[in-house]
C-alpha positions in Angstrom: 118.4 91.4 94.1 115.4 92.9 92.5 115.7 96.4 91.0 113.4 99.3 90.1 109.7 98.8 90.3 110.0 95.0 90.9 112.2 95.6 94.0 109.8 98.3 95.3 106.9 95.8 95.0 109.0 93.2 96.8 109.6 95.6 99.7 106.0 96.8 99.7 104.6 93.2 100.0 107.2 92.5 102.7 107.6 88.7 102.0 105.5 87.9 105.0 106.3 84.6 106.5 109.5 84.1 104.3 112.9 83.7 105.9 115.6 85.2 103.8 119.4 85.0 103.9 121.3 88.1 105.1 121.4 90.8 102.5 124.6 91.0 100.5 125.3 93.9 98.2 126.1 92.8 94.6 129.5 93.3 93.2 128.6 96.3 91.1 127.5 98.2 94.3 131.1 98.6 95.3 130.8 101.9 93.5 127.8 104.3 93.3 124.4 102.7 93.5 122.0 104.0 90.9 119.1 106.0 92.5 116.5 103.5 91.1 118.1 100.7 93.0 118.1 102.5 96.4 115.6 102.3 99.2 113.5 105.4 98.7 112.9 107.2 102.0 110.6 110.0 103.1 111.5 112.0 106.2 108.5 113.0 108.3 109.3 115.4 111.1 112.5 117.4 110.4 113.1 119.2 113.7 116.2 118.7 115.8 116.2 114.9 115.9 114.6 114.5 112.5 117.3 116.6 110.9 120.0 114.4 112.5 118.3 111.2 111.4 118.0 112.6 107.9 121.8 113.4 107.8 122.6 109.8 108.8 120.3 108.3 106.1 121.8 110.6 103.5 125.2 109.1 104.3 124.0 105.6 103.4 124.6 104.9 99.7 121.7 102.3 99.7 119.2 105.1 100.5 117.7 107.8 98.3 115.9 110.4 100.5 113.1 111.7 98.3 110.9 113.8 100.6 111.0 116.3 103.5 107.8 116.7 105.5 107.1 118.9 108.5 104.1 120.9 109.6 106.5 123.8 109.9 107.1 124.6 106.3 110.4 126.4 107.0 111.8 123.3 108.6 110.7 121.1 105.7 112.3 123.4 103.2 115.5 123.7 105.2 115.9 119.9 105.3 115.0 119.6 101.7 117.8 122.1 100.9 120.3 119.9 102.7 119.0 116.8 100.9 119.3 118.5 97.5 122.7 119.9 98.2 123.9 116.5 99.2 122.7 114.8 96.0 123.7 117.8 93.9 127.3 117.5 95.0 127.2 113.8 94.2 125.9 114.5 90.7 128.6 117.1 90.3 126.2 119.8 89.3 125.1 121.2 92.7 121.7 121.8 91.2 119.8 118.6 92.2 116.0 119.3 92.6 114.5 116.0 93.4 113.2 116.3 96.9 109.4 116.7 97.6 108.5 119.3 100.3 105.2 119.0 102.1 103.5 119.7 105.4 101.1 116.7 105.2 102.5 113.3 105.8 99.5 111.7 104.1 100.7 112.9 100.7 103.8 110.7 101.2 101.9 107.7 102.7 99.8 107.6 99.5 102.9 107.4 97.2 103.7 103.9 96.0 107.2 104.9 95.0 108.3 105.4 98.6 109.7 102.3 100.3 110.2 103.6 103.9 109.6 106.5 106.2 111.5 108.1 109.0 109.2 109.5 111.7 110.5 112.1 114.1 107.3 114.0 115.0 106.1 114.6 118.5 105.2 111.5 120.5 101.4 111.9 120.2 101.5 111.5 116.4 103.8 108.5 116.2 101.1 105.8 116.1 98.9 107.6 113.6 101.7 108.0 111.1 103.3 104.6 111.8 100.0 102.6 111.4 99.2 104.5 108.2 102.7 103.8 106.8 102.4 100.1 107.7 99.0 99.8 106.0 100.5 101.4 102.8 103.3 98.8 102.7 106.1 101.0 103.9 108.9 100.1 106.4 109.3 102.4 109.3 112.1 104.0 111.4 110.2 105.6 114.2 111.9 107.8 116.9 111.4 106.9 120.5 109.1 106.5 122.4 107.3 104.2 119.9 103.9 105.6 120.8 102.0 108.0 123.1 100.2 105.4 125.1 100.0 101.7 125.8 97.0 101.2 123.5 98.6 103.1 120.7 101.8 101.1 121.0 99.9 97.9 120.8 98.1 99.1 117.7 101.5 99.8 116.1 102.7 96.3 116.9 99.5 94.9 115.4 99.8 96.9 112.2 103.5 96.0 111.7 102.7 92.3 112.1 99.6 92.3 110.0 101.3 94.1 107.1 104.7 92.4 107.4 106.7 95.5 107.8 110.1 96.2 109.3 110.1 98.7 112.1 113.1 100.1 114.0 112.4 102.0 117.2 114.9 104.9 117.6 116.6 103.7 120.8 120.0 104.0 119.2 122.1 102.7 122.1 121.0 99.2 121.2 123.3 99.4 118.2 126.3 100.5 120.1 128.8 97.8 121.1 129.6 99.5 124.4 126.1 99.2 125.7 125.6 95.7 124.2 128.8 94.6 126.1 127.5 96.1 129.4 124.2 94.3 129.1 126.0 91.1 128.2 128.2 91.4 131.3 125.0 91.6 133.4 123.2 88.8 131.6 126.3 86.5 132.1 126.5 87.1 135.8 129.7 89.3 136.0 128.2 91.4 138.7 126.6 88.4 140.5 122.9 88.3 141.2 121.2 91.4 139.8 119.0 93.1 142.4 118.7 96.8 141.6 118.8 98.9 138.4 119.0 102.7 138.6 118.1 105.1 135.8 118.9 108.8 135.8 117.2 110.4 132.8 118.4 114.0 133.5 121.5 115.8 134.7 120.1 116.3 138.2 117.2 117.2 140.4 114.9 119.8 138.9 115.8 118.8 135.4 112.7 116.7 134.7 111.5 119.7 132.7 114.0 121.6 130.6 112.1 124.4 129.0 113.8 125.8 125.9 113.7 129.2 124.1 112.9 131.3 127.2 109.3 130.3 127.6 107.6 130.3 131.0 104.5 128.2 130.3 102.2 131.1 131.0 102.3 132.7 127.5 98.9 133.9 126.1 97.4 132.5 122.9 98.8 134.0 119.6 97.8 133.8 116.0 99.1 130.8 114.2 102.0 131.6 111.9 101.0 131.4 108.2 103.5 128.6 107.3 102.7 126.4 110.4 99.9 123.8 110.1 98.9 123.9 113.7 95.8 121.7 113.2 97.9 119.0 111.7 100.5 119.5 114.5 97.8 118.8 117.1 96.6 115.8 115.2 94.7 113.5 117.5 95.4 115.6 120.6 92.7 117.9 122.1 92.3 121.3 120.5 93.8 124.2 122.4 94.7 127.8 121.4 98.1 128.2 119.8 101.1 129.5 121.5 104.7 128.8 120.4 105.5 127.8 123.9 103.7 124.4 123.4 105.2 123.5 120.0 108.4 122.2 118.7 110.9 121.0 121.3 108.8 122.1 124.3 105.9 119.8 123.4 107.6 117.1 125.5 106.8 118.9 128.8 103.0 118.7 128.2 101.0 115.5 128.9 98.8 116.0 125.9 101.8 115.2 123.7 104.5 113.4 125.8 105.6 112.5 129.3 108.6 114.7 129.9 111.9 113.0 130.8 110.1 109.9 132.0 109.9 108.9 128.3 112.3 111.3 126.6 115.8 110.5 127.8 114.3 108.0 130.2 113.2 105.6 127.5 116.8 105.2 126.2 118.0 103.9 129.6 114.8 102.0 130.4 115.4 100.2 127.0 118.9 99.2 128.1 117.7 98.2 131.5 115.1 95.9 130.0 117.9 94.4 127.8 120.1 93.8 130.7 117.3 92.4 132.9 116.0 90.1 130.1 112.6 91.7 130.4 112.2 92.9 126.8 108.9 91.1 126.3 107.3 91.6 129.6 107.1 94.4 132.3 107.0 95.2 136.0 104.4 93.8 138.4 104.2 96.8 140.7 104.8 100.5 140.2 105.0 103.3 142.8 106.0 106.9 142.4 106.5 110.3 143.9 106.4 113.4 141.7 106.5 117.1 141.8 104.6 119.3 139.3 104.8 123.0 138.3 101.8 125.1 139.3 99.5 126.9 136.8 101.7 126.1 133.8 101.0 124.5 130.4 104.1 122.4 131.3 102.3 119.7 133.4 104.7 116.7 133.4 106.7 116.1 136.6 109.6 118.4 137.2 111.0 115.8 139.6 110.0 112.2 140.0 111.1 108.9 141.5 109.4 105.8 140.1 110.1 102.4 141.5 109.2 99.3 139.5 109.3 95.8 140.9 109.6 92.7 138.6 108.6 89.1 139.1 112.3 88.1 139.5 112.6 90.5 142.5 114.7 93.1 140.7 113.9 96.8 141.5 114.2 99.4 138.8 114.4 102.9 140.2 113.8 105.7 137.6 114.5 109.1 139.1 115.7 112.6 138.5 117.7 112.2 141.7 119.8 109.4 140.2 123.1 109.8 138.5 122.6 110.4 134.7 122.6 107.1 132.9 122.0 103.5 133.9 123.5 101.5 136.8 123.2 97.8 137.2 123.8 96.7 140.8 124.5 93.0 141.7 125.7 90.9 144.6 129.3 91.1 143.3 129.6 94.6 141.8 128.1 97.2 139.6 128.2 98.5 136.0 127.3 102.1 135.0 126.4 103.1 131.4 126.3 106.9 130.8 126.3 108.9 127.7 128.4 106.7 125.4 130.7 105.1 128.0 130.9 102.3 130.6 132.4 102.1 134.1 132.3 99.3 136.7 133.2 98.5 140.3 136.3 96.7 139.2 138.7 96.5 136.2 138.2 92.8 136.3 134.6 93.2 135.2 135.4 95.3 132.2 138.3 93.0 131.2 135.9 90.1 131.1 135.5 88.2 127.8 132.1 86.8 126.9 132.8 83.2 126.0 131.4 81.5 122.9 128.9 79.4 125.0 127.6 82.4 127.0 124.8 84.8 126.2 125.6 87.1 123.2 123.1 89.8 122.6 122.2 90.9 119.1 123.8 94.1 118.0 122.9 96.2 115.1 125.1 97.5 112.3 127.6 100.3 112.9 124.6 102.7 113.3 121.0 102.0 114.3 119.9 103.6 111.0 122.2 101.3 108.9 120.8 98.3 110.8 117.3 99.4 109.8 118.3 99.5 106.1 120.0 96.1 106.5 116.7 94.7 107.7 114.6 96.5 105.1 116.7 94.7 102.5 116.9 91.3 104.2 113.4 91.3 105.9 115.1 90.3 109.2 114.1 91.7 112.6 116.0 94.9 113.5 117.8 95.7 116.8 114.7 97.3 118.4 111.6 95.9 116.7 108.0 97.0 117.3 107.3 94.7 120.2 110.5 95.6 122.0 109.9 99.3 121.4 106.4 99.0 122.7 107.3 97.2 125.8 110.1 99.7 126.7 107.7 102.6 126.1 105.1 100.9 128.2 107.4 100.9 131.3 107.6 104.7 130.9 103.8 105.0 130.4 103.1 103.0 133.5 105.4 105.3 135.5 103.7 108.4 134.1 100.3 107.0 135.0 101.4 106.3 138.6 102.8 109.9 138.9 99.5 111.4 137.6 97.3 109.3 139.9 99.7 109.8 142.8 99.4 106.1 144.0 100.9 102.6 143.5 99.7 100.4 140.7 99.6 96.7 140.0 100.3 95.6 136.3 99.5 92.5 134.4 102.1 92.6 131.6 100.6 89.6 129.8 97.1 91.2 129.4 98.4 94.8 129.5 95.9 95.9 132.1 95.8 97.1 135.7 93.7 94.4 137.4 90.5 95.8 139.0 91.6 99.4 138.5 89.2 101.2 136.2 90.7 104.6 136.8 94.2 103.5 135.8 92.9 101.4 132.9 91.2 104.5 131.4 94.7 106.1 131.1 96.0 103.4 128.9 94.4 105.1 126.0 92.5 108.3 125.2 89.9 109.4 122.6 91.4 110.9 119.5 90.2 114.2 118.1 88.2 113.8 114.9 89.0 112.8 112.2 91.9 110.8 113.5 91.6 107.1 114.3 93.8 104.1 114.4 
């Protein structure tokens, strides 16, 4: 194993085209790993999910978290305090002061001493930051969905491949044995011929939008708080006057930034559905939808929706706020339901089944999705949810959102990633970026 600056150069170059053996920690790492031998990680986006991700990475002794970045300076400072307290306690002094605080991710992208980044910003900035990180030789843990649009997702895949980077998409259920086992049962025919998959992304009808902090969506413009970089928060999205109702957690209910529960909770279960259906590298052929929208509100994603996808193998995937929360595989001989962190089935026999050595065994990550990412940064192997898989999963959600917005069925060519002979729908596969942002 390389150490110090030579190890960092090794990770930056990425050993493109080289197959390496699985990473094994050296004997001396049974104790504390010196900071200069750890993977240096910068955390970009330190809100609710970003703070959780940071805590998990802090617990990995192979990682040294060196920077906290958020356009909301208070959030960046709060996370930096957690980081410094963690390492201060390890050092025994409680006075560790080694964490950079910034509002601008570009400062961290430019640093050659940072090996990897964690990205937990709003969806519409994922691709901008991910592509910049890949170009600078950094590995990437990017929260779901991988990108804001189909075109941006494909740009992410291209950059990761071109620069030989490791990317883990934050669909964490891929690294949990319960969900792997459920998908293996389906793939090995334990419920017979699979014909229908049902995804419930929310806790019931009317929950396609869950507005937090008491906002209505009709708030008037306000002055931008002094410690909030609103222009950087908007990034490539269109400029609009500031109101706190559109930022932080409620961004996901506005189409300029996200797609609501279609791609928020929905992407987790769509990801598992694709795994169980063996459609990770393709997509549906036909999409139809019905959706309900709020009136005269900045929150313009569907409040309720039912999206039906049809695949080449005849399987229907129904993604709806009317479905039971979680994911249900239905076959000719039974069903399996994955919800939260558990699994149920139509019979105890299905759950008692053992996957034989000659049957299909799906790749599972380490004990956490984050640890799997670090494993792969060190070994240069493909992680549990690599860029192409994350992109294809997000694309299913994007297609459903486009059908909801257009209010009509769509035909999809997954190989070419276009809607054949449908100019209006094809225009929604991407959007112009606000200057100066480009991919």
